C-alpha positions as CSV (number, residue, x, y, z in Angstrom):
1,X,-62.2,-17.7,52.4
2,X,-61.2,-14.2,51.2
3,X,-57.9,-14.5,53.1
4,X,-57.2,-17.9,51.7
5,X,-57.9,-16.7,48.2
6,X,-56.0,-13.4,48.6
7,X,-54.6,-12.4,45.1
8,X,-51.8,-10.3,46.4
9,X,-49.2,-13.1,46.6
10,X,-50.0,-13.9,43.0
11,X,-49.6,-10.3,42.1
12,X,-46.1,-10.2,43.7
13,X,-45.0,-13.5,42.2
14,X,-46.4,-12.6,38.7
15,X,-44.8,-9.2,38.8
16,X,-41.4,-10.5,39.7
17,X,-41.6,-13.3,37.2
18,X,-42.8,-10.9,34.5
19,X,-39.8,-8.6,35.0
20,X,-37.5,-11.7,34.7
21,X,-39.3,-12.8,31.6
22,X,-38.9,-9.3,30.1
23,X,-35.2,-9.1,30.7
24,X,-34.2,-12.8,30.1
25,X,-34.6,-12.8,26.3
26,X,-31.8,-10.2,26.0
27,X,-29.4,-12.9,27.1
28,X,-30.4,-15.0,24.1
29,X,-29.2,-14.6,20.5
30,X,-31.2,-12.1,18.5
31,X,-32.9,-14.9,16.4
32,X,-34.2,-16.6,19.5
33,X,-35.6,-13.8,21.6
34,X,-39.1,-14.4,20.4
35,X,-39.2,-17.7,22.3
36,X,-39.9,-16.0,25.6
37,X,-43.2,-14.6,24.3
38,X,-45.4,-17.3,25.8
39,X,-44.0,-16.7,29.3
40,X,-44.4,-13.0,29.0
41,X,-48.0,-13.2,27.8
42,X,-49.0,-15.8,30.5
43,X,-47.4,-13.8,33.3
44,X,-48.9,-10.5,32.1
45,X,-52.3,-12.2,32.0
46,X,-51.8,-13.6,35.5
47,X,-50.9,-10.2,36.8
48,X,-53.9,-8.6,35.2
49,X,-56.3,-11.3,36.5
50,X,-54.8,-11.1,40.0
51,X,-55.3,-7.3,40.1
52,X,-58.8,-7.7,38.8
53,X,-59.5,-10.3,41.5
54,X,-58.1,-8.0,44.2
55,X,-60.5,-5.3,42.9
56,X,-63.5,-7.6,43.0
57,X,-62.8,-8.8,46.5
58,X,-62.3,-5.2,47.7
59,X,-65.8,-4.5,46.3
60,X,-67.3,-7.4,48.3
61,X,-67.7,-9.6,45.2
62,X,-66.2,-12.7,46.6
63,X,-67.4,-15.2,44.1
64,X,-66.1,-13.3,41.0
65,X,-62.9,-12.6,42.9
66,X,-62.4,-16.3,43.6
67,X,-62.9,-17.2,40.0
68,X,-60.4,-14.5,38.9
69,X,-58.0,-15.7,41.6
70,X,-58.3,-19.3,40.2
71,X,-57.7,-18.0,36.6
72,X,-54.7,-15.9,37.7
73,X,-53.3,-19.0,39.5
74,X,-53.6,-21.1,36.3
75,X,-52.1,-18.3,34.2
76,X,-49.2,-18.0,36.7
77,X,-48.5,-21.7,36.6
78,X,-48.4,-21.7,32.8
79,X,-46.1,-18.6,32.8
80,X,-43.7,-20.0,35.4
81,X,-43.5,-23.3,33.5
82,X,-42.8,-21.4,30.3
83,X,-40.2,-19.3,32.1
84,X,-38.4,-22.3,33.5
85,X,-38.5,-24.0,30.1
86,X,-36.9,-20.9,28.6
87,X,-34.1,-21.0,31.1
88,X,-33.6,-24.7,30.8
89,X,-33.8,-25.1,27.0
90,X,-32.2,-21.8,25.9
91,X,-29.6,-21.1,28.6
92,X,-28.7,-24.2,30.5
93,X,-28.7,-27.1,27.9
94,X,-26.9,-25.1,25.1
95,X,-23.9,-24.7,27.5
96,X,-23.5,-28.5,27.4
97,X,-24.1,-28.6,23.6
98,X,-27.6,-30.2,23.9
99,X,-30.1,-28.7,21.5
100,X,-33.7,-29.9,22.0
101,X,-35.9,-29.4,19.0
102,X,-38.5,-26.7,19.4
103,X,-41.5,-29.0,18.9
104,X,-40.2,-31.5,21.6
105,X,-39.7,-28.7,24.1
106,X,-43.1,-27.3,23.4
107,X,-44.8,-30.7,23.9
108,X,-42.9,-31.2,27.2
109,X,-43.9,-27.8,28.5
110,X,-47.5,-28.4,27.4
111,X,-47.7,-31.7,29.2
112,X,-46.2,-30.3,32.4
113,X,-48.5,-27.3,32.2
114,X,-51.6,-29.4,31.6
115,X,-50.8,-31.7,34.6
116,X,-50.1,-28.7,36.8
117,X,-53.4,-27.0,35.8
118,X,-55.3,-30.2,36.5
119,X,-53.7,-30.4,39.9
120,X,-54.6,-26.7,40.6
121,X,-58.2,-27.3,39.6
122,X,-58.4,-30.4,41.7
123,X,-57.1,-28.5,44.8
124,X,-59.7,-25.8,44.1
125,X,-62.4,-28.4,44.1
126,X,-62.8,-28.8,40.3
127,X,-62.1,-32.4,39.2
128,X,-62.3,-32.2,35.4
129,X,-60.4,-35.5,34.8
130,X,-63.6,-37.7,34.9
131,X,-65.3,-35.4,32.6
132,X,-62.5,-35.6,30.0
133,X,-62.3,-39.4,30.3
134,X,-66.0,-40.2,30.1
135,X,-67.2,-37.7,27.5
136,X,-66.9,-39.8,24.3
137,X,-68.9,-37.2,22.3
138,X,-66.6,-34.4,23.4
139,X,-63.5,-36.5,22.6
140,X,-64.8,-37.3,19.1
141,X,-65.7,-33.7,18.4
142,X,-62.2,-32.5,19.4
143,X,-60.5,-35.3,17.5
144,X,-62.4,-34.5,14.3
145,X,-61.8,-30.8,14.6
146,X,-58.1,-31.2,15.3
147,X,-57.5,-34.1,12.9
148,X,-55.2,-32.3,10.6
149,X,-53.4,-30.5,13.5
150,X,-52.9,-33.7,15.3
151,X,-51.5,-35.4,12.2
152,X,-49.1,-32.5,11.7
153,X,-48.1,-32.6,15.4
154,X,-47.3,-36.3,15.4
155,X,-45.6,-35.9,12.0
156,X,-43.3,-33.3,13.4
157,X,-42.6,-35.4,16.5
158,X,-41.7,-38.5,14.3
159,X,-39.4,-36.4,12.2
160,X,-37.6,-35.2,15.3
161,X,-37.4,-38.5,17.1
162,X,-36.1,-40.6,14.2
163,X,-33.9,-37.7,13.0
164,X,-35.0,-38.3,9.4
165,X,-34.8,-34.6,8.8
166,X,-33.0,-32.1,10.9
167,X,-32.4,-28.4,10.9
168,X,-29.9,-27.4,8.2
169,X,-30.8,-30.2,5.8
170,X,-31.5,-29.2,2.2
171,X,-34.5,-31.2,0.9
172,X,-36.6,-31.6,-2.2
173,X,-40.3,-32.6,-2.2
174,X,-42.5,-32.3,-5.2
175,X,-41.7,-29.0,-6.9
176,X,-40.3,-27.5,-3.7
177,X,-36.8,-27.4,-2.3
178,X,-35.0,-25.5,0.4
179,X,-33.0,-25.6,3.6
180,X,-34.8,-26.6,6.8
181,X,-34.8,-23.8,9.3
182,X,-37.2,-25.1,11.9
183,X,-39.6,-28.1,12.4
184,X,-42.6,-26.7,14.3
185,X,-46.0,-28.0,15.5
186,X,-47.9,-27.7,12.3
187,X,-45.3,-27.3,9.6
188,X,-41.6,-27.3,8.7
189,X,-40.2,-24.0,7.7
190,X,-37.7,-23.9,4.7
191,X,-35.7,-21.2,3.1
192,X,-35.5,-21.6,-0.6
193,X,-32.6,-20.7,-2.9
194,X,-34.6,-17.6,-3.9
195,X,-34.5,-16.4,-0.3
196,X,-38.3,-17.1,0.3
197,X,-39.8,-18.8,3.3
198,X,-41.7,-22.0,2.5
199,X,-44.0,-23.8,5.0
200,X,-44.7,-27.5,4.4
201,X,-47.2,-29.4,6.6
202,X,-45.4,-32.0,8.7
203,X,-47.9,-34.7,7.6
204,X,-46.8,-34.1,3.9
205,X,-43.2,-34.7,4.8
206,X,-44.0,-37.9,6.7
207,X,-46.3,-39.4,4.1
208,X,-44.8,-38.1,0.9
209,X,-41.5,-38.6,-0.9
210,X,-38.7,-36.4,0.3
211,X,-35.2,-36.2,-1.2
212,X,-32.6,-35.2,1.4
213,X,-29.7,-33.8,-0.5
214,X,-27.7,-33.3,2.7
215,X,-27.5,-37.0,3.6
216,X,-25.5,-39.1,4.0
217,X,-22.4,-37.0,3.2
218,X,-23.6,-33.5,2.3
219,X,-22.4,-33.9,-1.3
220,X,-25.0,-34.1,-4.1
221,X,-24.3,-35.1,-7.7
222,X,-25.7,-32.9,-10.4
223,X,-25.4,-33.2,-14.2
224,X,-25.8,-31.4,-17.4
225,X,-26.1,-32.7,-21.0
226,X,-24.9,-31.6,-24.3
227,X,-25.0,-33.1,-27.8
228,X,-21.9,-33.4,-30.0
229,X,-21.5,-34.4,-33.6
230,X,-20.8,-38.1,-34.0
231,X,-17.6,-37.5,-36.0
232,X,-15.6,-36.7,-32.8
233,X,-14.1,-39.6,-30.8
234,X,-15.9,-40.1,-27.5
235,X,-12.6,-40.3,-25.6
236,X,-11.5,-36.9,-27.0
237,X,-14.9,-35.3,-26.1
238,X,-15.1,-36.8,-22.6
239,X,-11.6,-35.6,-21.7
240,X,-12.3,-32.1,-22.9
241,X,-15.6,-31.8,-21.1
242,X,-14.2,-33.2,-17.8
243,X,-11.2,-30.9,-17.9
244,X,-13.6,-28.0,-18.4
245,X,-15.5,-28.7,-15.2
246,X,-12.5,-28.9,-13.0
247,X,-11.8,-25.8,-11.0
248,X,-15.3,-24.3,-11.2
249,X,-16.2,-22.5,-7.9
250,X,-18.7,-24.7,-6.1
251,X,-17.7,-28.0,-7.9
252,X,-16.0,-30.4,-5.6
253,X,-12.6,-31.9,-6.6
254,X,-13.5,-35.1,-4.8
255,X,-15.5,-37.0,-5.8
256,X,-14.1,-35.9,-9.2
257,X,-16.4,-35.0,-12.2
258,X,-17.0,-37.5,-14.9
259,X,-18.6,-37.8,-18.3
260,X,-20.8,-40.5,-19.8
261,X,-22.2,-41.1,-23.2
262,X,-25.9,-41.2,-22.3
263,X,-27.6,-41.4,-25.7
264,X,-27.0,-42.2,-29.4
265,X,-29.0,-40.1,-31.9
266,X,-28.9,-39.4,-35.6
267,X,-25.5,-37.8,-36.3
268,X,-25.0,-37.0,-32.6
269,X,-24.0,-38.4,-29.3
270,X,-25.4,-37.0,-26.0
271,X,-22.9,-36.6,-23.2
272,X,-23.8,-36.3,-19.5
273,X,-21.3,-34.4,-17.5
274,X,-21.7,-35.2,-13.8
275,X,-20.2,-33.2,-10.9
276,X,-20.7,-32.9,-7.1
277,X,-21.7,-29.9,-5.1
278,X,-22.5,-29.0,-1.5
279,X,-23.7,-25.4,-2.0
280,X,-27.3,-26.2,-2.8
281,X,-28.3,-22.5,-2.6
282,X,-26.1,-21.8,-5.7
283,X,-26.9,-24.9,-7.6
284,X,-28.5,-23.0,-10.5
285,X,-25.5,-20.6,-10.8
286,X,-23.1,-23.6,-10.6
287,X,-25.0,-25.4,-13.4
288,X,-24.9,-22.2,-15.5
289,X,-21.2,-21.9,-15.0
290,X,-20.7,-25.5,-15.9
291,X,-22.5,-24.9,-19.2
292,X,-20.5,-21.8,-19.9
293,X,-17.2,-23.7,-19.3
294,X,-18.4,-26.6,-21.5
295,X,-19.1,-24.1,-24.3
296,X,-15.7,-22.6,-24.1
297,X,-14.0,-26.0,-23.9
298,X,-15.8,-27.4,-26.9
299,X,-15.1,-24.2,-28.8
300,X,-11.3,-24.4,-28.0
301,X,-11.3,-28.1,-29.0
302,X,-13.1,-27.4,-32.2
303,X,-16.0,-29.6,-31.2
304,X,-19.4,-28.8,-32.9
305,X,-22.3,-29.1,-30.5
306,X,-25.1,-28.4,-33.0
307,X,-24.6,-31.2,-35.6
308,X,-27.8,-30.5,-37.6
309,X,-26.7,-26.9,-38.2
310,X,-23.1,-27.9,-38.7
311,X,-22.6,-26.6,-42.2
312,X,-24.3,-23.3,-41.5
313,X,-22.6,-22.9,-38.1
314,X,-19.1,-23.7,-39.5
315,X,-19.6,-21.2,-42.4
316,X,-20.8,-18.4,-40.1
317,X,-18.0,-19.2,-37.5
318,X,-15.4,-19.1,-40.2
319,X,-16.6,-15.7,-41.5
320,X,-16.7,-14.2,-38.0
321,X,-13.2,-15.6,-37.3
322,X,-11.8,-14.1,-40.5
323,X,-13.4,-10.8,-39.7
324,X,-12.1,-10.6,-36.2
325,X,-8.8,-12.5,-36.4
326,X,-7.0,-11.7,-39.7
327,X,-3.5,-12.7,-40.4
328,X,-2.2,-9.1,-40.4
329,X,-3.4,-8.6,-36.8
330,X,-1.5,-11.8,-35.8
331,X,1.7,-10.6,-37.4
332,X,1.4,-7.2,-35.8
333,X,0.9,-8.8,-32.4
334,X,4.0,-11.1,-32.9
335,X,6.1,-8.1,-33.9
336,X,5.5,-6.6,-30.5
337,X,6.7,-9.8,-28.7
338,X,10.3,-9.6,-27.6
339,X,10.9,-13.3,-28.0
340,X,10.2,-13.1,-31.7
341,X,12.1,-9.9,-32.4
342,X,14.8,-11.5,-34.6
343,X,12.2,-13.0,-37.0
344,X,11.5,-11.2,-40.3
345,X,8.0,-10.6,-41.5
346,X,8.0,-13.8,-43.7
347,X,8.9,-15.9,-40.7
348,X,6.3,-14.1,-38.5
349,X,3.7,-14.7,-41.3
350,X,4.4,-18.5,-41.2
351,X,4.3,-18.6,-37.5
352,X,1.1,-16.6,-37.5
353,X,-0.5,-19.2,-39.7
354,X,0.3,-21.9,-37.1
355,X,-1.3,-19.9,-34.2
356,X,-4.6,-21.1,-32.9
357,X,-7.0,-18.7,-31.2
358,X,-8.4,-20.0,-27.8
359,X,-11.1,-18.2,-25.8
360,X,-11.5,-18.4,-22.0
361,X,-14.1,-17.1,-19.6
362,X,-13.5,-15.3,-16.3
363,X,-12.0,-17.6,-13.7
364,X,-11.0,-20.3,-16.1
365,X,-7.5,-21.8,-15.7
366,X,-5.5,-21.7,-18.9
367,X,-2.5,-23.6,-17.6
368,X,-1.8,-25.3,-14.3
369,X,1.3,-25.2,-12.2
370,X,3.2,-28.5,-12.3
371,X,1.5,-29.7,-15.4
372,X,3.5,-30.6,-18.5
373,X,3.2,-28.4,-21.5
374,X,4.4,-28.1,-25.1
375,X,2.8,-24.7,-26.0
376,X,3.2,-21.0,-25.6
377,X,0.4,-18.5,-25.2
378,X,0.2,-14.9,-26.5
379,X,-2.5,-12.8,-24.9
380,X,-4.7,-11.3,-27.7
381,X,-7.1,-9.5,-25.3
382,X,-8.1,-9.7,-21.7
383,X,-6.1,-10.1,-18.5
384,X,-4.4,-13.2,-17.2
385,X,-3.4,-13.6,-13.5
386,X,-0.2,-15.5,-12.8
387,X,-0.6,-17.5,-9.6
388,X,2.1,-19.4,-7.8
389,X,1.6,-22.0,-5.1
390,X,4.6,-22.4,-2.8
391,X,4.7,-24.2,0.6
392,X,1.0,-24.3,1.1
393,X,0.3,-20.7,0.2
394,X,-0.9,-19.2,-3.1
395,X,-0.2,-15.7,-4.4
396,X,-0.8,-13.7,-7.5
397,X,2.6,-12.6,-8.7
398,X,1.8,-10.8,-12.0
399,X,-1.0,-9.8,-14.4
400,X,-0.5,-10.2,-18.1
401,X,-2.2,-8.2,-20.8
402,X,-2.4,-8.0,-24.6
403,X,1.0,-8.8,-26.2
404,X,2.3,-10.6,-23.1
405,X,3.4,-14.3,-23.3
406,X,3.4,-17.2,-20.9
407,X,4.4,-20.9,-21.1
408,X,7.7,-20.1,-23.0
409,X,9.9,-22.2,-20.6
410,X,7.7,-25.3,-21.1
411,X,7.6,-25.1,-24.9
412,X,11.3,-24.4,-25.2
413,X,12.9,-26.5,-22.5
414,X,10.3,-29.1,-21.7
415,X,10.0,-28.0,-18.0
416,X,6.7,-28.3,-16.2
417,X,4.5,-25.2,-15.9
418,X,6.0,-22.9,-13.2
419,X,2.7,-21.2,-12.4
420,X,-1.0,-21.3,-12.9
421,X,-2.4,-18.8,-15.3
422,X,-6.1,-17.8,-14.9
423,X,-8.3,-15.6,-17.0
424,X,-9.5,-12.6,-15.0
425,X,-12.1,-11.7,-17.6
426,X,-13.2,-12.8,-21.0
427,X,-9.8,-13.5,-22.5
428,X,-8.5,-14.7,-25.9
429,X,-5.0,-16.2,-26.3
430,X,-3.0,-17.5,-29.3
431,X,-1.5,-20.9,-28.8
432,X,1.8,-21.7,-30.5
433,X,2.8,-25.3,-30.1
434,X,6.3,-26.8,-30.1
435,X,6.0,-28.0,-33.7
436,X,5.8,-24.4,-34.8
437,X,9.0,-23.6,-32.9
438,X,10.7,-26.6,-34.5
439,X,10.1,-25.1,-38.0
440,X,11.5,-21.7,-36.8
441,X,14.6,-23.3,-35.2
442,X,15.1,-25.6,-38.2
443,X,15.2,-22.6,-40.5
444,X,17.3,-20.5,-38.2
445,X,19.2,-22.5,-35.6
446,X,21.0,-19.5,-34.3
447,X,17.8,-18.0,-33.0
448,X,18.0,-20.5,-30.1
449,X,20.6,-18.2,-28.5
450,X,18.2,-15.3,-28.6
451,X,15.5,-17.4,-27.0
452,X,17.8,-18.5,-24.3
453,X,19.0,-15.0,-23.6
454,X,15.5,-13.6,-23.4
455,X,14.3,-16.3,-21.1
456,X,17.3,-16.1,-18.8
457,X,17.0,-12.3,-18.5
458,X,13.3,-12.5,-17.7
459,X,13.8,-15.1,-15.0
460,X,16.7,-13.2,-13.5
461,X,14.7,-10.0,-13.4
462,X,12.0,-11.7,-11.4
463,X,14.5,-13.2,-9.0
464,X,16.1,-9.8,-8.6
465,X,12.8,-8.2,-7.7
466,X,12.2,-10.8,-5.0
467,X,15.7,-11.0,-3.6
468,X,17.1,-7.6,-4.4
469,X,20.2,-9.0,-6.1
470,X,23.3,-6.9,-6.8
471,X,24.3,-6.2,-10.4
472,X,27.3,-8.6,-10.2
473,X,25.2,-11.5,-8.8
474,X,22.4,-10.8,-11.3
475,X,24.8,-10.8,-14.3
476,X,26.4,-14.1,-13.2
477,X,23.1,-15.8,-12.6
478,X,21.8,-14.6,-16.0
479,X,24.9,-16.0,-17.8
480,X,24.6,-19.3,-16.0
481,X,20.9,-19.6,-16.7
482,X,21.4,-18.6,-20.3
483,X,23.9,-21.5,-20.8
484,X,21.5,-24.0,-19.1
485,X,18.5,-22.9,-21.1
486,X,20.4,-23.0,-24.4
487,X,21.6,-26.5,-23.6
488,X,18.0,-27.6,-22.9
489,X,16.7,-26.0,-26.1
490,X,19.4,-27.6,-28.3
491,X,18.8,-31.0,-26.7
492,X,15.0,-30.8,-27.0
493,X,14.9,-29.6,-30.6
494,X,18.0,-31.6,-31.7
495,X,20.1,-28.6,-32.6
496,X,23.8,-29.4,-32.9
């Protein structure tokens, strides 16, 4: 009997298996190395019980030694099954791109381990199966004690089997939201947008209402609302608000944003701006940026968003604008612009009165490459990046500061915008439309030649920097371009 129950083979097998279990996790990614813990614990327990059994048999305690031997055998079986499962589910199946959910692999291993343990007990003369099947009281006690656990277990299995929720989905349930990291035995682990770990019972996800933001396409529509005074035409407001949302980091270009009139109130209309996102972790930041862009867009369009304080707000806004943006400052700024050098102070004063101050936040596009335009911009303060898109690549070619202008070719020749200009920081620009240039050219038609010469020289200088043109070629190109631009200016403004 002692020879038949010798613990030394178990000691050898458990020792070798434990060494394998200790080294195998280092072949796994760092985030999965903890999954070999069950195998290591079971094999270490088997080794300890086998050594204890060997010591008991050496001391002529055969009965305790046999019990320790049986316990070591059961622990060894569990450890080997866990080790085989680790190799199969973590090393073999991932190579063929088959990822088995953790709860499914755990259930499989538990079932196999339970059947193996029952077989070992039966071989040892202990048949516990009739006891488990005939003890109704024991079954009832276990069922009542593990009612919540069993509900969560089957809830997790149902989630995995019907693929309602999978790892990586972003969900909302009740007041909670987050990205699914793992569906376990008892609960589903989420990572919230604040970086916290949230555990939700599986039974709650199965029986409650869950909003899966990642299905079916991964895009989710969000919205913000704002109230606008009723005196503004809805078509004008909707166009301004939709244009403000385009280009915000995190807002999808397709499906495109839209704007609806969602409510009619006393002296106001409530507009709902809807947009699509996929970055749910930054949804709060994106919503904040949308509101910021809407504020700047409504301010540039002269749209009042607080109708019940309209009179007070307009008065305070006018006082602030007068204090910060007086006519003398505009004339001084125009005097430093080369394009307007031939104008006298009276002409600059009239042009300054036609200028309109527009404010932009960081990252907001002022003009877009390829778009039509009938206005010129003078930078009052801030920095503007000039970005050109050519042959599928985009590059920043210049940075404009206070006193610099852009958009002059579009306003004077009718050409589309040659570049996209983006505010690098909080930026304010004066807008001068084509009607203002018509007044200037009507009063002094000869200034068209100065405009043409200035534009031709600036374009040729840029080409010379890129292509390293010789002086002769540069002069010839500048003369040709000056004639072309002058012809377009005369044609556009009707100058004979």
